[in-house]
N, C-alpha and C positions, 0 to 999 in steps of 0.2 A: 502494500500498499504506498502512502504517503505520510510522512511527518511535518509539523509548523517548528516554526521559533518566532522569533519576535519580528522577524522581516516578511513575515507568512508563509508563502505555501515554496519551499525551496530545495528539496531534497527528493532523491528518488529511490527508488529501489527494483528490484528482478521483475522484469515486466512491463515496469509503468515509467512514467516520467511527468515533472509539472511544468508546465509552460504558465509564468503570470504577466500580468501587464498587459495582457490582451486584449485587443478591440473588440468592441461588438460591431459586425455589419450587418445589422437590421434598420434603429430610427434615427434620426440625424443625430440624437444624445451623443452616440459613439461612444459611449461609454468606455473608457480602457483601462478599467481595475477588475478585467475578469481572468480568474484563473481556471484553466484547465486542466485533467488529468487524464494522459493520454495513456492507452493500453496498444499493446500489439500483438496481435494474433497469434500464435502459437505454431499454426498449422500453416495459414498463408504469408506470415511476416506482415501483413498489413496491419498500419494506425488507424484507432479510430480514438475519438473522445469517449468517455465514459462518462467522466462527471465532471459537472460544469459549476463553479461560484461566483454567487455578486451579482450574476446576469439576472434579469426580470423571467417572469415566465417563457414568454414569447422569444427574448434573447439566448435562454437556455435551450428551447427549441430550434432556433436556426445552428447551434454546435452539434447540437445531438445527431447520429444518425438514423432517420426516419426507417423504421421498420418497414419491409414490403415496397418503400419507393421504390422505382423505377428510376435509375439514374444514366444518365449520357453518359458514354465513352468512347462512342466513336461518332464517325461523321454520317449521317443517314441522308441519302439523297433520293428523289422520284423526281421524273419528267412532267406527271402529270399528276394532280391532285386527286385522282380518282384513284392513282396507282399506289402501292404498297412501299415504304422504305424500304431499299437496299441499304447495306454498310459499304462505306468507299472510304478510300485514305486522306487521310488528313493532306495529302497535296494535291488529291484531286478534287478537293474539298476547295484549297484555298482557290486554284486555278476557275473554279466552276463559281467562284464568288466573285470572282475577280472577272469576267466574263459576262456573267449577269449583270452587274454595276457598271463595265462601260459600256455594256448595248443599251444601257436605258437612256432616255432622253433626260429623264428628272428623277432617281430615284432619292427616296428619305433614308438618311441614317440614323436610328430610332434606339431611346433608350438611355443605359451609360449610369441613371444611377443607383446602380447596385453593383457596381466596377469601379476599378483603380482610374486615379487621375492619370497615372502611366497610359493606361487604355486609349482614355481619352483623348489624350493627348497625340496618337496614332487615328483616332476617330476623327478627328480632326483634320487631317494629313489626309487621310483615305477623302473624307467629304471634297478636301478643295480638288483633290485628283480628278475624280468622277465627276466632277461638276455638277453636286446633288446638294440637299440640304443636311445640317446636321438639327435635331432637335429631340429633346428629352421629356421625361414624366413633369415638368417644373411645365410645360406648356400646359395642362389640363389640373395643374395643382395650384403653386404661387406663383406662377406667371402673371395674375395681377400685382402680387406685392413687388415683383421685382418693375414693374412699369410703374409702379407709385416710388418708389426710391429712385430711379429715372429721372424722375420729374421733380422732387422736391427733396432727397436726399432724405437721410434719418439718424437722431441720435443714438446710437448706440453702443454694446461694450459684449464686452464677453461673459459666457457662463460663470468664470473664475470672479468677477468682479460682480455677480448678483449673489453666487454663493459666499461670499464673505464681506459684502457691504449692504444688502438689502435689507428691510425693517418693513417694507412692505411690497406683496407681490399683488400683480394682479392680471391673472388669463379670461382673457374677451374673446367668444369666438372658440372654444377649444374646450377640448377633454384629455389634457396630457395624463392623468390616471391610468384610460384607458389606451389612448394612442403612445405614450412616452411613459411608459410605467413608474421608472426611476428618477424622473425631472423632479420633481417634487423632495425625491428624500438624496439626493445627489448632488442638484444643482439649485435648489430653492429655498421651498419652505423647511423641511423637516433635517435642514443638515443644518452641522454647525461649520461657522466661516472665522477668520482670523479678527474680525469685526463684530460675529454676531455668533459668541462663543457657546451661548445657548439655544441655539438654534431658532425651534421653533416656539420660544416664548419670548423672543424678540422678535419676531414678525408678523405683518397682519395679513392673511391672503384673504383675496377677495375674485370671488367670481362674478362673469357678465354673461348673460349666456338667456338663449329664449330656453333651454330645458335644462330641468334640473338634475343635471350630469355628477359621475360618481365623484368630480372635484368638487364640486357644486357644494355637497352634502359635509365636505370637509373644511369649508370657509367657514371663514369670522363673520362676512356679508356675502349672502348672495342675492343677487339682483337679476331682477328675470326681467327682460325685455322683448317688445313685441320682434317677430322675425321679420328681417330687412328694414329693422330701425336705427339698425347702427350710425347710418352719415348723418342722419337726423341727428340722434343724441350726441355722439361727438360735436357734432358745431354746434349746437347747443351749450355743451360744457363750454369747448373755445369760448363763445359770447359772454357767457356767466365769469369765465377768468378774463376777460376783457372788460370788466362791470357794465358789460350791455345788460339791457333790459331786456328781459325774456318776461313772455305771457303766457303762452301757451304752457297747459296744465292740465293734465300730462303730458309726457312726451316719449315717444316709443312706448307707451305702457308703465310708464316710470313715472312716479308723482315727480315735481317739481323740487319738493325738499330735500327727496330721496340724491336727487342728483345733484344739488346744492352741498348736502352732504358729504357725498362721496368725493366730490372737488376738495375741499376742505380738508379731508382725510387726506388725499395723494399731496396735497401743497404742504401738510405737515410733516410728511415722511422725510428723512433726512437723505435717504436712497431710493429710488422706487423702478420696478422694471415691470413692464405689460408685457405679454406675451399673446401671441392673436395666432389664432389659424385659420381653417378652411371656412370658417363661419364668416369670417366678414368677406375671403379672395373667391366665394362661390354664392352668395347670396346676393340680394338686390344692392344694386351701383358697384360693387366690385371693388377695381382701381382706387375709386373714389372713397370707399370705406377706408381703404389703409390711409390714403394720403389725408384723412379727416382725423385719423388714429395718427399718424406720426405730427401731425399740426397740435392736435392736444398734448404730446408729450412736448416739445417743441418748446411751447407756449408754457409748459410747466418747469422747465428747465429759467425761465423769469424768476422761479420761487424758490427753488428745491433742483436735485438731482435727480433725472428720471431718464430713464431709456428702453427702446423697444424693439422688440424682436418677434420675427416670424418661428414658430415653432416648425422645422421641414420635416417631413416624411422620412423619404429613407436616407440611409446614412451617409452618402456621397450627393444628395442631389444637388446641395448646395456649390460642391464642388463640377458640379457639371455649369455651373451660372460662371464660379470662377476660373474654370480654365478657357472655357471660350471666350471670357472676359480678357482676359491676357493675350491670347492667340489673335482674336477675331477682331477688339474691340466692342462685342455684342454681347451680351449673357444668354441669349437662348435663341432659336429659331434665325440659325445661321444660315444664308443662302450663298451659293459659290456656283450660280450657271455662269456666271458672265467673266470667273477667272478672278474674280473678288469678291468680299464677306458684306453682303447686304442684309438689312435687320428690317422685316416689318408685319407686326403683329396682326392676324388673320391671312396676310399673302402669304407667308412661309411657316406657319406653325404648322405642326404637324398633321394634328389633327383635322382641319381644316381643309389642309391640302388633300390629304385622304378621303375626306367629303366630296370635295368637288372632282376627284378623280382624277388628280394632275398628276400623281404617282405612279410610276409605273413600274418601277422596280423598288422594293425594302428589303435592307438590313436591318435587322432587330438585335439588340444585345441586353442582356440585364434587364427586361421589362416584360411586362405581360398588358398590351395595348389590347390583345383581340379579347379580355375580358373585365379591359376598363374605358376605353373609350365608346362613342356613339355606335349603334349600329350599322351604319351608314357608313363611316370611315370604315369599321370592321368589316363590311362587306368588300371595299376596294380590295382590301387585305387577302380579300378569298380569291379574286380575281388576277393579281399579277403574282410575277415572281418575286418569292419571301424567301429570306434567309435567315435564320433563325440561329442564335447562339445564348443558351440557357442550360441549366445542371438538370431540372427535372421535365415532364411532360407540362405543358401548359395548355390551355383554350389558343393562344398563339403558335404554339411547335405543330399543332394541328392544321393550322393551313399552311403550314412553311410547304416549300420545295425541297430544302436543305436546312439540317440542324447541326450546328457545331456545339461539339462538349465544351459545356461553361467550364472553369475553376472558380472556387467559390474563395476570391479574393480576400483578404483580412484573415482567412482560417487556411484554406491551402496552400497562400501563397503572399509573401512580402508585398504591401500594397502601401498606398498613401490616399487619406480621405480629406474632408474637408466636414470639421461639426458644424453642426448649423447656426453658430455665432461665428464663424469664416475662419475656426482657427485648424491651422493643417493638422493632420494627425500622421504618423507614422504607424502600421497597422503588423503586429507578427505574426508570424506564419506558426500553426499548432503545427501540423502535419503534412505528408506530403498529396496533393490530387490521387485519384486512381488513375491504374495503370490506363493509357489511350486518353486521358487528356493531357491540355500542355500544362508546364511548370507555372505560368500564367496566362492571362485574360491577352496582357500588351505584349505577350512573345508571341503568337498565333496574329494579331493584329500588324507587330511588325513586321511579319514574314508577308503577311496579303499586302502590305505596302510596297513592300519589295516588288510582289511579282504585278503591281499594279504601274508604278513605275518602268519596270522594265518592259512592259507592252506597250508603255506611252513612250518607251526610247528617253528615259528621263534618270537626271543620278538620282542616288539616294542621299536625305538631303539631314535627315533627323539622327540623332546622337541618343 
């Protein structure tokens, strides 16, 4: 088994080893204090994770092998989507991928939020070479957040600052207890920080949401608002903060006195943090909701210190925004059909392009759009050549012509990701991927880029 000392799980005995300080590749919290006990099968010599410590229930399931689940370990190909899949070699699979993307007039390179920064870099280069569009899950989750930040900026900080300084936490239109299970206990409300030694006793938790969520049940104060009234409430609070007269009562289903009380409480905080989720980006007004929320926090900083942060979903969805921004100048939905990066929401966002049938080939990696995007867009995926890189069967792989076995970056390969607060994190490798899979996703993407460059008679420029 394993033994412990003051520095944590550090020892190993025969047949088992312990890997500490592992980063969880599930949600945007990217908790990097996970401990995995790895065991070797004496018959096959393959390693698997036997026990996981510190992760939440969903994160633990992400690490442990799923009994009975099919795992892709060899590329699969079918000419027609009515045919059965046949195994092929990696060399043939990458050649077919290159040929499909180069033959297309407008290919879409989609996904990325569940893989590494290193893979994303090669994804951008691939998109540039084939003259396509690169986009990801952000296009239908926090896309409005990115738009709002581009227009008005935002006063933000790190999760470490929240942990160490915040004495007031507001969750608006989100439910972290279910979506980011360790967020409250690791970064915000229930954790002891440098200036908040007593943790929960020194913090006030407020939840604003149309539904009484599990997070709301833990709050010191829960304010129930009408669905879609966020913009109106934010603007009313901004008006009150500027000593303007507000006569409407109630506002968004909330008594005016309640909003005044909330505002005074927020002004009295020494350091406050407002987190928001898809309740703002997917309700009426969308990016205008986020802009109004940012405006409120900006105004609060005239009185005290406040920061605002979106609760990002996938563990590296923020990484896609970061990588695209520092490589192309745009955060998502980047088009290369003219040989240079272009960006226009609605015109180059993946779901919209699929719905309009403007895409004639698609490369999908580390995402399952077939299960999440509107049916009209998914139907286009069923009609065009589709290459899908994934670990297990999904609704998207059922629509594919070519399936490439994925590697679980952050567990089966060293990788880099960006936490929801924009902090880059190095992810340790826990054990090797199954035989037949590449050492990491960026490895086969680099090979694919080289094949495409050779077909186009271009030199290999990436290091």
